[in-house]
C-alpha positions, 0 to 999 in steps of 0.5 A: 358852562358846557362848550359844544364839541365843535367849538371846544378848545381844550388847550385854552381851557387848560393853558390859558387860566381866566381871571376877572379884574377885581373891579369887575362887579363895580364895573359891570354896575357902572357901565350899566348905569352909563348906557342908561345915562347916555341913552344908548339902550332903552331902559328895558333893553339895559334891565333885560339884557345888559348883564347877560350880554357879558360886555363887561365881563369881556374886558375885565378879563383882558385888561388886568391890572388896569387902574379902575378908572381906565378900566371903567373908560374901556368897559364904556367904550367897549359897550358903546362898540357893541351898540354901534355895531348893532346900529350899523347892522340895523342900518344895513338891514332897513336900508338906511344908507343916508342915516349911516353916512351921516352917522359915519361922518359925525363919528369922524368929526367926534374923534378929532373933536370929542369936546364939541360932540359931547352934547350931540343929539344922537346918543351914539355920537354924544356917547362916543364923544364922552368915552374919547374924552376919557380914554384920551386923558390917560396918555400923552397926545402922541397915543391919542393921535395914533388911536384916532388914526387907528379908529378912523381906519375902523370906521371907514372899514365898517362903511366898506362893510355897509357897502358889500352887505348892501351889495351882497359882495363877498371879499375874497379871502385875503381882502376879508383877512385884511378888513377883519382886522379893521372891522374887528379893531385889532390895533384899538384893543392893542393900544388899549393895553398901554393906558392899562399899563400905565405907559405909552410904549415907545415906537421902537418897542411897539413895532418890533416883532416881539410885541407886534406878533403876539399882539396880532396872533391874539386879535386874530384868533379873537376875530377867527374864533368869533367867525367859527362861532358865528358861521351857521347863523350868518350863512343862515342870515345871508351875510357876506363877512365871514372867514368860512363864507368866503372860503366857501364862495371863493375856495370852493370849500363845503361847510364841513371843510370851511369850519375846519379850515378856520378851526385850524387857523384858530389852533394856529394862532394859539400854538404860535402865541405860545411859541412867540410869547416866551421870546416876547418876555425875554425881550421885555427883560432885555428892555431893562438896561438899568435906567429908571425909563428902561425898567419902566418900559420893561414892566409895561411890556411884560404887562402887555404880553400878560394881557395879550395872553388873557385875550385868549380866555376872555374871548373864548368864554365871552363866546359861550356865556354871552347872550350875544351869541345864544341865537337859538333862544331868540324869538326871531333868529334875525333880530337881536332881542337886545336891539331896538330894531326900527328906531335908530339913527335918523328917520 
């Protein structure tokens, strides 16, 4: 795989070795079947595109050490998330304001009571409910409540993005960064480190800078690297949500300067992560206080920090392997070939 020089990050290639969860081949197969069973994508789109989109590769490179059933639930949920993101995009493109509003309200409801939405006529709602039932089964209700709180905020952020795109509003840089942490679902992917490690991390540990800082850096890297890779496509498509576009619109930068600034932020995330990673591992060691619980939390903390590291390489290679970003190969650069452009939501 050759990475374009403008997007190459030698430090990732050298210092962040990539691994895949050993369950990955089965994961890919089962997620493909789940998308068909839940009618989340047409059968022809699944057959032609899903493996090449590499959604399961992205998750299998992140949540190493997760039990197979946890890995499967996360992979299916991630595939659902991409399908939801595509529905959101098509609702914007086709001006389906009423469809989007109904979907948003139903997802809020399904998040709080997934069992009641398992047979919803909209496959996106039913598939989401199925994912939530499975994800909620691994850890205590306190974790479930936190996950739900975090995802309610993600749904609301997608609604703000819908309005911004409809109105052609480009957020200011700081406003964009705050919104991006939600639309990229920073804290959702971080929450899912815990069922992967088999333990709910106590609040005192989870909120400690030694845990929170590397978690945020790994997610910021992913969001900003995505912006870097997507910038030319999104400028061409009159998009409004990209760090580079906010810098050009509100900070007076030209395209070359905006690319350099986004890349600087990406590089800074890597450098700072490498600096705080060792502090985090020392903190994890200190949690082993001689008690059984202390040992369990210490082991889980080390597993979570290790997977925060894995996110860097998984995200990096995903952007160069997934058909989701190979815009130059699409027949129509404005319409991804893996989406059903017209029929989504209610007419």
